[in-house]
C-alpha positions in Angstrom: 0.0 0.0 0.0 1.1 3.6 -0.7 2.3 5.4 2.4 0.3 8.4 3.7 -2.6 7.6 1.4 -6.0 9.0 2.3 -8.2 6.3 3.8 -11.4 8.2 4.7 -12.9 10.5 7.3 -14.1 10.6 10.9 -17.8 10.1 11.3 -18.2 9.5 15.1 -16.3 8.5 18.2 -15.5 9.1 21.9 -12.2 9.6 23.8 -12.8 6.4 25.9 -14.1 4.2 23.1 -12.2 5.3 20.0 -13.1 6.8 16.6 -15.2 5.4 13.7 -13.8 6.1 10.3 -15.8 5.7 7.0 -13.5 4.5 4.2 -13.4 6.2 0.8 -15.0 4.2 -2.0 -11.7 3.3 -3.6 -10.3 1.8 -0.4 -10.9 -1.9 0.1 -11.4 -3.2 3.6 -9.3 -6.1 2.6 -6.3 -3.8 2.5 -6.6 -2.8 6.2 -5.8 -5.1 9.1 -6.1 -4.8 12.8 -2.9 -3.4 14.2 -2.2 -1.0 11.4 -1.3 2.7 12.2 -3.1 5.7 10.9 -3.0 9.5 11.4 -6.0 11.8 11.7 -5.7 15.4 10.5 -7.6 17.3 13.2 -8.3 21.0 13.1 -5.5 21.9 15.6 -3.4 18.7 15.9 -2.6 15.4 14.3 -3.6 12.2 16.0 -1.7 8.9 15.8 -3.8 5.8 16.4 -4.2 2.0 15.7 -6.8 0.2 13.8 -8.6 -2.1 16.2 -11.6 -3.3 14.1 -12.8 -3.5 10.5 -16.5 -3.5 9.7 -18.8 -3.7 6.6 -21.6 -1.1 6.7 -24.5 0.3 4.6 -26.2 3.6 4.4 -29.6 1.9 4.0 -30.0 -1.2 6.1 -32.6 -2.6 3.7 -29.9 -3.4 1.3 -28.7 -6.1 3.8 -32.0 -8.0 3.6 -32.6 -7.5 -0.2 -29.1 -7.4 -1.8 -29.1 -5.9 -5.3 -27.9 -7.8 -8.4 -24.2 -7.0 -8.6 -23.5 -9.3 -11.5 -23.4 -6.1 -13.6 -19.9 -4.5 -12.8 -21.3 -1.0 -13.3 -24.1 -1.5 -10.7 -21.5 -3.1 -8.3 -19.2 -0.1 -8.7 -22.0 2.4 -8.1 -23.3 0.7 -5.0 -19.8 0.2 -3.5 -18.8 3.4 -1.7 -22.3 4.9 -1.8 -24.9 2.4 -0.5 -22.3 0.1 1.0 -18.9 1.1 2.4 -16.2 -0.1 4.8 -15.6 1.3 8.3 -12.7 0.9 10.6 -12.5 1.6 14.3 -9.4 3.5 15.4 -8.0 4.0 18.9 -6.2 7.4 19.0 -3.2 7.1 21.4 -1.0 10.1 20.8 -1.0 13.6 19.3 2.1 14.2 17.2 1.8 17.9 16.3 0.9 19.4 13.0 -2.2 21.4 12.2 -2.5 24.9 13.8 -0.8 23.7 17.1 2.7 24.8 16.3 3.7 24.7 20.0 3.2 21.0 20.4 6.6 19.3 20.7 6.9 15.5 20.4 4.2 12.8 21.0 1.8 13.5 23.8 -1.0 11.4 25.3 -4.5 11.9 23.7 -6.8 14.1 25.8 -9.5 14.9 23.2 -10.8 13.6 19.8 -10.6 14.9 16.3 -13.5 16.8 14.8 -16.1 15.3 12.5 -14.9 14.7 8.9 -11.3 14.9 9.9 -9.2 13.2 7.2 -7.6 9.9 8.1 -4.5 8.7 6.4 -2.1 5.8 6.5 0.8 6.5 8.9 4.0 7.2 7.1 7.5 5.9 8.0 8.3 9.4 9.3 5.2 9.4 11.5 6.2 6.0 13.0 9.8 7.3 13.4 8.6 10.4 15.3 6.6 8.2 17.7 8.9 5.3 18.3 12.2 6.9 17.5 14.4 6.3 14.5 16.8 3.4 14.6 20.4 4.4 14.1 22.9 1.9 12.7 23.9 -0.6 15.3 21.0 0.1 17.5 18.7 -2.7 18.6 15.1 -2.9 17.2 12.4 -5.5 18.0 10.6 -5.7 14.7 8.5 -3.8 12.1 4.8 -2.7 12.2 2.4 -4.8 10.2 2.8 -4.5 6.4 5.6 -1.9 6.9 9.4 -2.0 6.7 9.9 0.7 9.3 11.9 -0.5 12.3 10.4 -0.2 15.8 13.0 0.5 18.4 12.6 -1.0 21.9 15.1 0.8 24.0 16.9 -1.9 26.2 17.9 0.8 28.7 14.2 1.7 29.3 13.3 -2.0 29.2 15.5 -2.9 32.2 14.5 0.1 34.3 11.5 -1.9 35.5 10.6 -5.5 35.5 8.9 -6.8 32.3 7.2 -9.9 31.0 7.0 -12.0 27.8 3.8 -14.0 27.4 2.1 -16.2 24.9 0.7 -19.7 24.5 3.0 -22.6 23.7 4.5 -22.5 20.2 4.0 -18.8 19.6 7.8 -17.9 19.8 8.2 -16.7 23.3 11.7 -18.2 23.5 12.8 -16.6 20.3 11.4 -13.2 21.4 13.1 -13.5 24.8 16.4 -14.4 23.2 16.1 -11.2 21.0 15.5 -9.1 24.1 18.5 -10.6 25.9 20.6 -9.9 22.8 19.5 -6.2 22.8 20.3 -5.8 26.5 23.7 -7.4 25.9 24.6 -5.5 22.8 23.8 -2.1 24.2 25.2 -2.8 27.6 22.0 -1.9 29.4 22.5 -4.5 32.1 24.0 -7.9 32.8 21.7 -10.9 32.5 21.3 -13.9 34.8 19.1 -16.4 32.9 17.6 -19.4 34.6 17.6 -21.6 31.4 15.0 -24.2 32.3 14.9 -26.0 29.0 18.5 -25.2 27.7 17.2 -22.7 25.1 19.4 -19.7 25.7 23.1 -20.6 26.3 23.7 -23.1 23.5 21.9 -24.4 20.4 18.5 -25.7 21.8 17.3 -29.2 21.4 13.8 -30.4 20.3 12.7 -34.0 20.2 16.3 -35.1 20.6 17.5 -33.0 17.6 19.7 -30.0 17.7 18.1 -26.9 16.2 20.1 -24.8 13.8 19.8 -21.8 16.1 22.7 -20.2 17.9 22.6 -19.6 21.6 24.0 -16.5 23.4 27.4 -18.3 24.2 27.9 -19.1 20.5 27.1 -15.6 19.4 29.0 -13.6 22.0 31.7 -15.9 23.2 33.5 -14.7 26.3 30.8 -12.2 27.0 28.6 -15.0 28.2 29.3 -17.8 30.7 27.4 -21.0 31.0 26.9 -22.4 34.5 25.7 -26.0 34.3 23.6 -27.8 36.9 23.9 -30.9 34.7 27.4 -30.7 33.2 27.0 -34.2 31.6 23.9 -33.1 29.7 25.7 -29.9 28.5 28.7 -31.9 27.2 26.4 -34.2 25.3 25.0 -31.2 23.5 28.6 -30.1 22.8 28.2 -27.1 25.1 31.3 -26.5 27.2 30.2 -25.1 30.6 32.3 -22.5 32.2 31.3 -23.6 35.7 29.7 -26.8 37.1 27.2 -25.8 39.8 27.2 -27.7 43.1 25.0 -26.7 46.0 25.7 -27.8 49.6 23.0 -29.0 51.9 24.3 -26.4 54.3 23.2 -23.6 51.9 19.5 -24.7 52.0 17.4 -22.9 54.6 13.8 -23.7 55.9 12.4 -20.8 53.7 13.7 -22.7 50.6 11.7 -25.8 51.7 8.6 -23.8 52.3 8.5 -22.8 48.6 8.2 -26.5 47.7 4.9 -26.9 49.5 2.8 -27.2 46.3 5.4 -29.1 44.3 6.1 -31.8 47.0 2.5 -31.7 48.3 3.5 -30.7 51.8 0.8 -30.1 54.4 0.7 -26.8 56.4 2.0 -28.7 59.4 4.9 -30.1 57.5 5.9 -26.7 56.2 6.6 -25.5 59.7 8.7 -28.5 60.7 12.0 -27.4 58.9 12.3 -24.4 61.1 12.2 -26.6 64.2 14.6 -29.0 62.6 17.1 -26.2 62.1 16.9 -25.3 65.7 17.0 -29.0 66.8 20.2 -29.9 64.9 21.8 -26.6 65.8 23.7 -26.2 62.5 23.5 -25.4 58.9 23.5 -29.1 57.9 20.1 -29.7 59.5 18.6 -31.0 56.2 21.4 -33.5 55.5 21.2 -34.8 59.1 17.4 -35.1 58.8 17.6 -37.0 55.5 20.3 -39.3 56.9 17.9 -40.7 59.5 16.8 -44.2 58.7 14.1 -46.4 60.2 10.7 -45.7 61.6 11.8 -45.8 65.2 14.4 -43.1 64.7 11.9 -40.9 63.0 9.3 -41.5 65.8 12.0 -40.6 68.4 12.7 -37.3 66.5 9.0 -36.5 66.3 8.6 -37.0 70.1 11.6 -34.7 70.8 10.1 -32.0 68.5 6.6 -32.4 69.8 5.3 -33.2 66.3 3.0 -35.9 65.1 4.8 -39.0 63.9 3.0 -39.1 60.6 3.9 -35.5 59.8 7.6 -36.2 60.3 7.5 -39.5 58.3 5.6 -37.8 55.4 8.1 -34.8 55.4 11.1 -37.2 55.4 9.6 -39.2 52.6 8.8 -36.2 50.4 12.2 -34.5 51.0 14.0 -37.7 50.1 13.6 -36.7 46.4 16.4 -34.2 47.1 18.8 -37.1 47.5 18.2 -37.9 43.9 19.6 -34.6 42.8 23.4 -35.1 42.2 24.1 -31.4 42.2 23.2 -31.3 46.0 26.3 -32.3 48.0 27.2 -32.4 51.6 29.4 -29.3 51.3 30.3 -27.5 48.0 34.0 -26.9 47.4 33.3 -23.5 45.9 30.4 -21.1 46.1 28.3 -20.9 42.9 26.8 -17.7 44.2 30.2 -16.0 44.6 31.2 -17.2 41.2 28.1 -15.9 39.5 28.5 -12.6 41.2 32.2 -12.5 40.1 31.1 -12.9 36.5 28.3 -10.4 36.7 30.6 -7.8 38.3 32.9 -8.2 35.3 30.0 -7.5 32.9 29.8 -11.2 31.8 26.3 -12.5 31.3 25.4 -15.8 33.1 23.2 -18.5 31.8 22.3 -21.2 34.3 21.7 -24.4 32.3 19.4 -26.9 34.1 19.9 -29.7 31.6 17.8 -32.7 32.5 16.7 -31.1 35.8 14.7 -28.5 33.8 11.7 -30.9 33.9 12.1 -31.3 37.6 9.9 -28.6 39.1 11.3 -29.1 42.6 14.9 -28.6 41.4 14.0 -25.6 39.3 12.2 -23.8 42.1 14.7 -24.7 44.8 17.8 -23.6 42.8 16.4 -20.5 41.2 14.9 -19.1 44.5 18.0 -20.1 46.6 20.5 -18.4 44.2 18.4 -15.4 43.5 17.7 -14.7 47.2 21.4 -14.6 48.0 22.4 -12.7 44.9 19.7 -10.1 45.6 20.9 -9.8 49.2 24.4 -9.1 48.1 23.2 -6.6 45.4 21.2 -4.9 48.1 24.2 -4.7 50.4 26.5 -3.3 47.7 23.8 -0.8 46.5 23.3 0.5 50.1 27.1 0.8 50.6 27.5 2.6 47.3 24.8 5.1 48.2 26.3 5.7 51.7 29.8 6.1 50.4 29.0 7.9 47.1 30.8 5.2 45.2 29.9 3.5 41.9 26.7 1.5 42.0 26.6 -2.1 40.8 25.7 -2.7 37.2 21.9 -3.2 36.7 21.0 -6.9 36.8 18.1 -8.5 34.9 17.1 -12.0 36.1 15.1 -14.0 33.5 12.8 -16.8 34.7 10.6 -19.1 32.8 7.4 -20.7 34.1 7.2 -17.6 36.3 3.8 -18.5 37.8 5.6 -21.2 39.8 7.3 -18.4 41.8 4.8 -15.6 41.5 1.4 -17.3 42.1 -1.1 -15.7 44.4 0.0 -18.0 47.2 3.8 -17.6 46.7 4.3 -14.1 45.5 4.7 -12.7 49.0 7.2 -15.4 50.0 9.6 -15.7 47.0 12.4 -13.3 46.4 11.0 -12.8 42.8 7.8 -11.2 44.2 10.0 -8.9 46.2 12.1 -7.9 43.2 9.0 -7.2 41.1 7.6 -4.9 43.7 10.8 -3.0 44.3 10.9 -1.4 40.8 14.7 -1.5 40.5 15.3 -0.1 44.0 18.5 -2.1 44.2 19.4 -2.2 40.5 17.8 -5.7 40.1 14.7 -6.3 37.8 13.0 -9.4 36.4 12.1 -10.6 32.9 9.4 -13.1 33.5 8.4 -15.5 30.7 5.2 -17.5 30.9 2.4 -19.1 29.0 -0.1 -18.7 31.9 -0.1 -15.1 33.0 -3.3 -15.6 34.9 -1.4 -17.8 37.3 0.8 -14.8 38.3 -0.3 -12.6 41.3 -2.3 -9.5 40.2 -0.1 -7.2 42.2 3.0 -8.5 40.5 1.4 -8.2 37.1 0.6 -4.6 37.8 4.2 -3.9 38.6 5.6 -5.1 35.3 6.6 -2.0 33.4 6.7 -3.5 29.9 4.7 -6.4 28.6 5.3 -8.2 25.3 2.6 -10.7 24.5 2.3 -13.2 21.6 -1.0 -14.9 20.9 -3.1 -15.9 23.9 -6.4 -17.9 23.5 -7.4 -18.2 27.2 -9.7 -15.5 28.3 -8.3 -15.3 31.8 -4.8 -15.0 30.5 -5.8 -12.1 28.2 -7.6 -10.4 31.0 -4.5 -10.7 33.2 -2.1 -9.3 30.6 -4.3 -6.3 29.8 -5.3 -5.5 33.4 -5.3 -1.8 34.0 -4.4 -0.8 30.4 -6.1 2.1 28.7 -8.2 0.9 25.7 -8.3 -2.6 27.1 -11.3 -3.8 25.1 -9.9 -2.5 21.8 -6.4 -4.1 22.5 -8.1 -7.4 23.4 -9.5 -7.6 19.8 -6.0 -6.7 18.5 -4.4 -9.5 20.6 -7.0 -12.0 19.4 -6.0 -11.4 15.8 -2.3 -11.9 16.1 -0.7 -14.6 14.0 0.4 -17.7 15.9 4.1 -17.0 14.9 6.4 -14.0 14.8 3.8 -11.4 15.9 3.5 -9.6 19.3 1.7 -6.8 21.0 4.1 -4.6 23.0 2.9 -2.0 25.5 4.0 -0.3 28.7 6.9 1.6 30.0 9.5 1.0 27.2 7.2 2.1 24.3 5.3 5.4 23.9 2.1 3.5 22.9 1.0 -0.1 22.2 2.5 -1.5 19.1 1.9 -4.7 17.1 5.1 -5.8 15.4 6.3 -8.6 13.2 9.3 -9.6 15.2 12.6 -9.6 13.4 14.1 -12.9 12.2 16.4 -14.9 14.3 18.2 -18.1 13.5 19.5 -17.5 10.0 22.9 -16.3 8.9 21.4 -13.1 7.5 19.7 -12.4 10.8 23.0 -12.8 12.7 24.7 -10.4 10.3 21.9 -7.9 10.8 22.4 -8.1 14.6 26.0 -7.2 13.9 27.3 -10.7 14.8 30.0 -12.2 12.7 30.7 -15.9 12.6 34.1 -17.5 13.5 35.2 -17.8 9.8 34.7 -14.0 9.2 36.5 -13.2 12.4 39.4 -15.4 11.4 39.7 -13.8 8.0 39.8 -10.3 9.5 42.5 -11.5 12.0 44.6 -13.0 9.2 44.3 -9.8 7.2 45.4 -7.7 10.2 48.4 -9.9 10.7 49.3 -9.7 7.0 49.0 -5.9 7.0 51.0 -5.7 10.2 54.0 -7.7 8.9 53.8 -6.7 5.3 56.9 -5.4 3.7 
C-alpha cells in the first residue's frame, strides 16, 4: 500500500471508546488489518492511532435484507462506496503535532478527539519514526509494524528500568522473542543478564525432540561475554556445550524458607511446612537438612517426632517427600566452591550468566529450589552493595536482569509474597535488580506482581483469563483485546507499557538465519578469522 494515502474521514467516536472512520469508495477493507497505524488530521493537531476493528456497513440497512444484483460490474461499482462502504475503528493514542498547534513538541497522550470529517491517512515511516524513535545503525530494534518496513525500536535501557514480561501460549515464539531481548540488552550494555535456562534454550543451540536446532545460543554468538553455569554438566557436554562452571550446592546452603516454597510441588501439608524451622533449631547447625535426611528407620523418626513435639505421621511424610532431594546429584554435603560467589564475580565483570538446568529443567522441585535459593542470596548481596555505594557515594553495581521461565511457579497468588521474585518485582529496581518473566499462563501470576511489570510483550493468547490478566489496567483494554486475538500464531507480538510510547503490534525480526545474525552485527568465526589473518598480514607486510 502507498504510504500516507487518504483512507477516509471521521464520522463518530469518543475519547474512551475510540473513533469510527468511514472508508473512501476506492479503499478496500481487505487492505486494512487490525494493528495498522493511521494518522488523523484534526483542526488543531494530528492524532496517531491504531486500527482495532474493521467493519462492513451500509447507508440503507434494507440493502442487507434485499441485496441488489451485482453481477453487472457497473451496478456493483455504483453501490460500492455509496450504499455500501467499509468502516474501521481507530483507537487514537498520541498527538504528534501538526495542524495549527505549532507549540506542540513531540508525541503526547491523547486528551481529546478529532472533529467530524477529519481526514484519516495511513501512517508514514516518518510518523512512526517520530513516535517510536528512529533506529540508528547498530541500535537494537524489536521488529516492524504490520505491512511496513519501518523498524520499531525497543530501548533496552528503558526496558531494564522496570521488570517486564513476555507472554504467549505454547508455540508462539516466546523463547525466540526473549532471546532477542537478551541480545538487545547485551549488545547495548543496558544491564547484565542472569538467565535461569529451564529447557536449555538460551546458552547453546537448543534441542527439540532429541534433535539440535540450527539456532545459535548466546554463548555461540557472544563468546567470552557469556558464561554457562551447568547444573547438569554431563547433559551440557552431550549437547557439545562446554560449561564455564559446574554448579554444586551444599545442603548447608539450604534454609527452611527454601523448603517452604516446595509446598505445592512436593504436596506438603501446612503442618509439614513449619517443621524445617524446628529441625534447624534442633540440629543446631547449617547441615540440618542433611542430618534429617540421613535418619533411617521408623523408630528413629518417631523418636525425633517426640523430641520435636510433632505428630509421627507428619515427620514421616516430610522425610519421605524431601528424600527426592537425595536424587539430585548437584546437591552435595558441602560444595567446594560457592556458585553464588562465582556468579557474582562474572556479573561484576560484565559477563552475562546462563544457568543451564539440563535434565533437571523438567524437575519442578529442582528448578524452584535452585532459582529461588540463588536469587535470594544474589539479591541480598546486590542490596548490600547498593546501600554501601549510596552511603559512600561510590559506583553502583551494574543493573542486573534476572530471567525466569514458568514464572507462575514463583509468582502465584500464594507464593508471590514469599519468594524473592515477588520482592524484586515490587521494588521497581530499587537495588538495580529487575525481572524478565516468561510465561504461558499469565493468569497464574499474582495480580499485584502483574501490575508492577513495566513493559509487557505478548504473543497470541487464547485463554480469556490470560488475556484479562495481561491487559489488566491498560487504557483501551477492550480494543487491545481484539488486536491481541487477531495476532498470527508465529512471529507477531503486541508490546505495551513503559519502554514504548504506545501499544504497538510488530512482526518480530528474524532470528536463527545467517542473515539475521549479520543484521544483529554478529560475525561468525570464519569471518573473524579472515579479519584476523588480514590484520596480521597488514602488520607484517613489507
